[in-house]
N, C-alpha and C positions, 0 to 999 in steps of 0.2 A: 811709609816710612821703610827705613832698611830691614827691621826686625821682621817686619810681615812678609817678606820676601824669603825669610829661611824657613825651611821645613823642619820638622822633627830630626831628622839624621842629621842635617847641618849644625843644628844645636848640641846634639849628643856628641857628634866629634870635635864641637868648641868644647863643650865640659871635660871631655876626657884629657885634650890637650892641656887645659889650665890644670886638671886635676895632675898631670903627672908633673907641670911645670911647677905648682907650688904645693904639692902633696896634699893629703888629708886634711892634716893639723893645722896648717894654715889658710885653707880653704873658704872657713867661716868669717876669718879677717878679713880676707880680700872680699868676698861677698858683700861684707858689711861696708867697707870703706867703696867700693863701687856704688852701693846703694845711696850711700850720704853725699858721696860726688855728684850722683845723678838728682838729688833732692836740691841739693844747693844750686846746681845748674837751672833747674828748673823754677826755683824762686827769683834766680837772677834774671832769667828770660821773663818771668810775670813781673818783675819790678820795672823792667827796661820797657815792657809793653805799656804798663800802668803811666809810667813817667812820659812816654810817647804821647798816648792819648790825653793826656792833660795838657801837654805841650801844644797839640794840634787844638784843643778848645781854646786855649788861652790865647791862639794867633786867630781863630776864627772870630774871638771876641774883640780881640783888638782891630780887625778890619772892620767889624760891625760899626765900632766906634769912629773910625776914619771916616767911615762912609756917611754918617750922619751929620 
């Protein structure tokens, strides 16, 4: 993943840039918003993956019924 290729110095520089852009008072709110966005994204991906698995399972069952 992309985050794995970033070292500690790169992360520190990114943190400093974010701190300069948003300021110390807004930083916790920004971090909270980013965290909740990532959580929602993961839930969406998980839901799509489950839905895809169910569709594949249903398609296989339909194919078996047609073969019989």
